[in-house]
C-alpha positions in Angstrom: 45.5 96.6 117.1 41.7 96.5 116.7 39.6 94.2 118.6 39.0 92.0 115.9 42.7 91.4 115.1 43.5 90.7 118.6 40.6 87.9 118.7 41.8 86.8 115.0 45.6 86.5 117.0 44.1 84.4 119.6 42.4 81.9 117.2 45.5 81.8 115.3 47.4 80.5 118.4 44.9 78.5 119.7 45.0 76.6 115.9 48.9 76.2 116.2 48.8 74.4 119.7 49.4 70.8 118.5 47.7 69.5 121.7 44.5 71.2 120.9 44.6 70.3 117.2 45.1 66.6 117.8 43.0 66.2 120.8 39.6 65.5 119.8 36.8 64.7 122.8 37.1 60.8 122.5 40.8 61.1 122.3 40.5 63.0 125.3 38.4 60.3 127.2 40.7 57.9 126.1 44.0 58.9 127.4 42.3 59.9 130.8 40.9 56.2 130.5 44.5 55.2 129.7 46.1 57.3 132.8 43.3 56.2 135.4 43.4 52.2 134.5 47.1 52.9 135.2 46.9 54.6 138.4 44.1 51.7 139.5 46.8 48.9 138.5 49.5 50.5 140.9 47.5 50.9 143.7 46.2 47.4 143.3 49.8 46.5 143.4 51.0 48.5 146.0 48.0 46.6 147.9 49.1 43.2 147.7 50.5 41.8 150.4 53.0 39.5 148.1 55.4 40.3 145.5 53.6 40.2 142.1 55.5 37.2 140.9 53.9 35.2 143.1 50.4 36.2 142.7 51.2 35.8 139.1 52.2 32.1 139.3 49.1 31.3 142.1 45.9 29.2 141.1 43.1 32.2 141.4 40.6 32.0 144.0 41.8 28.7 145.7 40.4 28.2 149.3 41.1 25.4 151.7 37.6 24.2 150.6 38.1 23.9 147.2 41.5 22.1 147.9 40.6 19.6 150.4 37.6 18.8 148.2 40.1 18.3 144.8 43.2 17.6 145.8 44.4 16.1 142.4 43.2 18.7 140.5 45.8 21.5 142.5 48.5 18.3 142.7 52.0 20.4 141.7 50.3 24.0 141.6 51.4 27.0 143.2 48.6 28.2 145.9 48.4 31.4 148.3 46.6 30.4 152.1 46.5 32.1 155.2 46.9 30.2 158.5 47.8 30.6 162.1 50.9 27.8 163.6 49.7 25.8 166.0 52.2 23.2 166.1 55.1 22.3 164.4 58.2 19.3 164.4 61.0 18.6 162.4 61.5 15.1 161.2 63.5 13.6 157.6 65.6 16.2 157.4 62.2 18.5 157.0 60.4 21.2 159.6 56.7 20.8 159.1 54.4 23.5 160.2 50.9 22.6 161.5 48.7 25.8 160.6 45.2 26.6 161.4 43.2 28.0 158.0 42.4 31.9 158.2 40.9 32.6 154.7 42.7 35.9 152.4 41.1 39.1 151.8 41.9 40.3 148.2 44.5 41.8 149.5 45.9 38.3 150.7 45.4 39.2 154.5 44.5 36.2 156.5 41.5 36.6 158.9 39.3 34.1 161.0 36.5 32.2 159.3 33.2 33.2 159.2 32.3 29.8 160.9 34.7 28.1 163.3 33.3 25.0 162.7 32.9 25.3 158.9 35.2 23.9 156.0 37.1 27.1 155.9 38.3 26.3 160.0 40.6 23.3 159.0 44.3 22.6 158.5 46.5 22.4 156.5 50.6 21.8 156.6 53.3 23.7 155.1 57.1 22.5 154.9 60.6 23.6 154.8 64.1 22.2 154.5 65.7 23.4 158.0 64.7 25.5 160.8 67.5 28.0 159.6 65.9 28.7 156.6 62.9 29.8 158.5 63.0 33.8 159.7 63.9 34.2 163.5 60.5 35.1 164.8 58.3 33.0 163.0 57.1 31.4 166.2 55.8 35.0 167.2 53.8 35.5 164.4 50.1 35.8 165.0 49.2 35.0 161.6 50.6 34.3 157.8 50.2 34.2 154.6 51.9 31.3 152.5 52.8 30.7 149.1 53.5 26.9 148.4 53.2 24.3 146.0 50.6 21.5 146.7 52.4 18.1 147.2 50.2 15.8 148.7 47.3 15.4 151.3 47.4 13.9 154.9 44.3 13.1 156.6 42.3 15.6 154.5 44.9 18.3 154.9 47.0 19.7 151.9 50.7 19.7 152.9 52.5 22.5 150.4 56.1 23.1 149.7 56.6 26.3 151.4 58.2 29.2 148.8 57.4 32.4 150.1 56.0 33.5 153.7 54.6 36.9 155.3 53.9 37.3 159.0 52.7 39.5 161.2 52.9 40.0 165.2 50.4 40.3 167.6 50.3 43.8 167.5 49.9 43.9 163.7 52.4 46.6 163.3 55.4 44.4 163.0 56.1 42.1 160.0 58.6 39.6 158.6 58.8 38.1 155.1 60.7 34.9 154.0 61.3 33.4 150.6 63.0 30.1 150.0 65.8 29.1 146.9 63.9 25.6 146.2 64.8 23.3 143.2 61.1 22.9 141.5 61.1 19.6 140.8 62.0 18.8 144.6 59.3 16.5 146.5 60.0 15.8 150.1 58.9 12.6 151.6 56.1 12.7 153.8 57.1 11.5 157.8 55.3 8.2 158.9 53.9 10.2 162.0 51.9 12.5 159.5 49.9 9.4 158.2 50.5 10.7 155.1 49.0 10.1 151.6 51.5 11.5 150.2 52.4 9.1 147.3 48.8 7.7 146.1 47.3 11.5 145.8 
């Protein structure tokens, strides 16, 4: 077989290859872009602290400042906040947790606010039906990320009906999660001691 016939045979094989005949430079770019988009989406999903269903339900970019500034705008909406437990009480068949706010990063990890005297250094409340619904080690959590439905305000502090929580201990290496099973229409009464403005918000 001559050199000319070998090179012709190689050309025929290349043209018969379906990928070579179908993929133009632009289609290859589109395919590479699609693959990179899928990979990026998977990476971002893996980095999230929270289940995707809560991220999808929640209002985007809500902070404690925006909640306290426009409480009516977020009434009955699902929001995500970070905090540290500072006080708790049990009243009216509910457990009420008072949290000092910790702003969230893009992965929904709570951190100290830039200014400890600024609006993001405030407090908010979360409530659950009873203590048995909470994870056994929640009092040892150094910080937590909570998902909840806004049900009112008290003393300019938002009150959330807790739907999901993720907490880290002081070492940062151990974490717990908790998920509620609640009636979406359920709204508890705010105890007198919280000085609530629940009914008027």
